[in-house]
Every structure is written in C-alpha cells, then in structure tokens.
N, C-alpha and C positions, 0 to 999 in steps of 0.2 A: 015530560022528560023523554029525550030520545034514547033509543036503545043503542048500545055501543056498536060501532062498525067493526066487525070481527076481521075484515079484510086488511085493516091497518095493523098488521102484526109483522114482526120480524125486522130485519135490518133496514128495509125501505120505508118503514112507518114514518120516520122523521121527515125525510125529503118529501114524501107524498103529502103529509100534513102541512109542511111549510108551503108547498105549492097552493094548497087550498086556502091557507091563511093569506098568502100574498095576493091571491086572486080576489078574495072577499074584503079584506081590510084596506083602509085608506092609508094607514101609516103603522109603523112599528117602533116601539121603544124596547131596546134590547140591552141586557146586562150579561155580556159574555164574561167568562171567568178569567180570560187572558186574551192578549192580542192575537190577531189572526196568524201572525208568523209563528206562534208556538204550536199550532196544531190542536190546541185545546178548544173546547166549546165549538166543535165542528158544526153541530146542528144549528146553533145560534148564528154562526157566521153564514151558514147556508141560507137561513131565513133572511138575514140582512141582504145577502147578494140577490136573492129572488126579488125582494122589494126594490132594490136598486135597479135591477134589470127591467122592472116594470115602470121605472120612473116615479116611484112612490116615496113618500117622506120616510126617512130613517133617522132615529135618534139613538145614539149609542152611549150608554153610561159605562164609563170605564171602571168596572168593579175592582179590577186589580190595582187601581191607583188610589182607592178610597183610603182614608186614614185607618190604620189598624188600632184596635182597642189596646190600651196599655195594660 
C-alpha cells in the first residue's frame, strides 16, 4: 500500500489529482451532480474537460435526470 501524498492538500488538490488521472487513465465515467451550466460539481466537470482536452473517451451519466425514489 502506498503512503498518502501529503502535497495533495488544499484548494488545488482536485485539479492536480484530475491531471494525474487524465494522464494515466484511458477513459472516464463521470456522475456529476448537475449540469455544467449550474456551477455544481466543478471538480467532476474539470476532470471531464481534462479528458476531452487529451482526446480520451468520456462517458457522462446524468445523475440529476435519474428517476427520483417515490
């Protein structure tokens, strides 16, 4: 098991992590909480954009449109 990387802390942890994920992974399946226009799920949308910028496969599951339990 790897030791945690203590440098991934603070406000830039998400974008740095997304960059590493986008560099190493071949595709992403993402479940943002809302559409990009809402400003919610900024980290998820950043990850999606980083994959798109690299020309990698992106699958977006629209969590906000799923049927709600009765």
